[in-house]
VOGU-3710 file (C-alpha; in Angstrom, 3 decimals, decimal comma):
1> mtitannwkn> 0,196/0,145/0,108  1,306/3,485/-0,917  0,845/6,195/1,435  1,179/9,822/0,990  4,695/11,340/1,844  3,140/14,875/2,670  0,808/16,471/5,258  2,183/14,600/8,376  1,925/15,844/11,991  3,211/14,600/15,323
11> kkgtadrncn> 0,163/13,463/17,358  0,422/15,251/20,612  -0,010/13,667/24,059  1,437/10,291/23,503  4,322/10,305/25,714  2,800/8,143/28,346  1,493/5,761/26,139  3,018/1,871/26,146  2,604/-1,403/24,374  3,563/-4,842/24,838
21> cgswkqhwin> 6,461/-4,516/22,598  8,201/-2,602/25,228  8,680/0,363/23,248  7,245/2,043/20,152  10,757/1,669/18,556  10,459/-2,200/19,069  6,721/-2,055/18,020  7,750/-0,496/14,719  10,209/-3,212/14,407  8,045/-6,059/15,210
31> nsskswpsec> 5,240/-5,038/12,805  7,186/-3,681/10,013  9,412/-7,012/9,338  12,306/-4,611/8,715  15,532/-3,549/10,235  15,453/-0,154/12,290  16,726/2,589/9,657  19,760/4,519/10,503  18,182/7,896/9,678  15,149/9,805/10,632
41> siyncnntat> 12,056/9,260/8,384  11,501/13,063/8,259  12,381/14,573/4,698  15,422/16,560/5,049  16,641/15,122/8,334  19,486/13,153/8,570  19,641/12,694/12,345  20,033/9,202/14,062  16,461/7,453/14,274  16,381/6,881/17,953
51> lgahvinsnv> 12,377/6,353/18,621  9,191/5,420/17,352  7,003/8,380/16,903  3,270/8,517/16,801  2,136/10,636/13,635  -1,389/11,404/11,925  -2,217/12,405/8,495  -5,732/13,716/7,443  -5,553/11,535/4,389  -4,516/8,494/6,312
61> sgekiipsca> -6,797/6,448/8,635  -5,346/5,883/12,275  -2,302/6,978/14,023  1,066/5,603/12,631  4,603/5,029/14,133  7,582/6,036/12,363  11,150/6,022/13,084  12,270/9,374/13,954  14,810/11,537/15,771  14,073/13,183/19,088
71> tcnklegefs> 14,244/16,615/17,504  11,722/15,684/14,757  9,464/14,287/17,349  8,795/17,643/18,660  8,069/19,334/15,311  5,153/21,581/15,238  3,001/21,717/12,162  3,166/19,742/8,978  6,053/17,852/7,745  6,884/15,261/4,941
81> lkggvtvvsa> 8,234/11,804/4,905  10,998/10,492/2,966  10,227/8,334/0,292  9,890/4,783/0,991  9,279/5,330/4,627  7,103/2,311/6,201  4,342/3,441/8,617  2,945/1,088/11,312  -0,254/1,181/12,795  0,007/2,449/16,188
91> nksetcek> -3,426/0,660/16,928  -2,335/-2,103/19,596  -5,479/-4,113/18,733  -4,418/-4,444/15,087  -0,750/-5,447/15,805  0,983/-6,177/19,077  -2,398/-6,971/21,109  -4,089/-9,272/18,528
//
């Protein structure tokens, strides 16, 4: 499934959320079946991806998790993702708590 790279935003108020995976980074790894990328998923950012960020997009259903750096995880407003970024559902009932 192809998902738009544009018009993403960080989902506010997710810092206290957890899942059975232990971290949102591990959640992304477990549910993407991919290796953790070395770089942040945000367009024009080359920082090291250190966490799984909760993101939303008005054109995409539900909250998603992407690999992100701590700086981009605090971005205000809309941003674009790099091409080919894998987004994983943050909905635990669809993923790690099935």
